[in-house]
N, C-alpha and C positions, 0 to 999 in steps of 0.2 A: 651811426645814429646814436644821439644821446637819449637816455630814458630817465625821466624824473618821476619820482613817486610823489603824487599829490598829498599835501598835508604833512610832509616830513622835510627835515633839512637834507639838502643834497649838495654834492660837489659835482661841478662840471670840469671834465678834462679834455682840453683840446690843444692843438698846436698852433700857436700864433707868432712865435718869435721871428720867424722869416718873413712875416707879413706886416709887422708893426711899422708905423710911420714916424713914431717918436719914441723917446725913453720912458713915456708915461706908463704907469702901472695900472691905469684905470681904463676900462673899456665900457662902451654902451652896447648892451644886448637888446635886440628887439625880436620877440617872438610873435609870429602871426599864425593863428589857427587856419588850417587849409580849408575848412568847411564853413565855420562861422565868422571868419576874418577878425576874430578878437585879437587885440594886440596887448602885449605886456612889454613895457620898456623899463629896463633896470640898468643901473650903473654898477659895475662889479669890479673889484680890484683882484689882481693876479697874486695868488697866495703861494704859488710854487717855489720850492727851494731850488729847483733845476729849470729855470725860465728858458734856457737855450734848448731844452728838450721838450717841454710841455708846459701849458698854462693850467692852473688850477683855481676855480672860482667856487665860492660858497654862495648858495641860494637858500635863504631861510624858508621855513615852511609856509610863511605868509605870502610868498611870492606869486604862487598859483592858487591861492585858496578859492577865488571866486570864478575860475576859468574852467572851461569845458574840457573833459577828458578827450584825448585824441591826438592827431598829429600836427605838428607846428613846423614852420620853416623859421630858422633863426638867422639873424644878421648881426655880425659883430662890427662895430664902427669905432674908429679912433679919429678925432678931429673931423667929424662928419664925412669920413671916407670909409666905405664898406671894405673891410680887410678879409672877411671870412663869412661863409654861409654854410648852412647844413640843415639837417632834419632833427627834430626832437619829438619824442612821444611822451606825452603826459599821461601816466597810468595811475590807477587808484587800486587799493586792495579790495574794496567792496563796491562793485559796479552797480549793484541792485539799487542803491540810493542816489546815483549819480546819472545825469543825462549823458549818455554816450553817443556821440555822432561820429561816424567814420564814412569816408568817402573814397571809393576806389577808382573814380575818374569816368565811370560809366554814366552817359547822359541820355541813353535810350530808355525804352520801356521793357518791362518784364512780362513775358507771357505765362499765364497760369493755366495749367491743365488740370481737369477734374476727371474722375473715373466714375 
């Protein structure tokens, strides 16, 4: 899982070389929040010096400025073909000023007991 700190420049490290469909160095990333369904779509270039081993992508601090802290699913595409998927967590240093939404998959109701 990738972790990105909101409001800071980040680097993403993933392995893509065995999945690429062209020699292009540019990939489209789509991040979808698991709860709010917010989407972030960015085009990133592979900065790795060792592309046969891993891919390195720079995401500036402004990429996730207006997005909700929480878990995202990401899709990496090249020529409109999804070549990789995974999970990403957008985190923040100070959660007291941010709306935090997390979802554990439970759709039932909780029972409250009082004494």
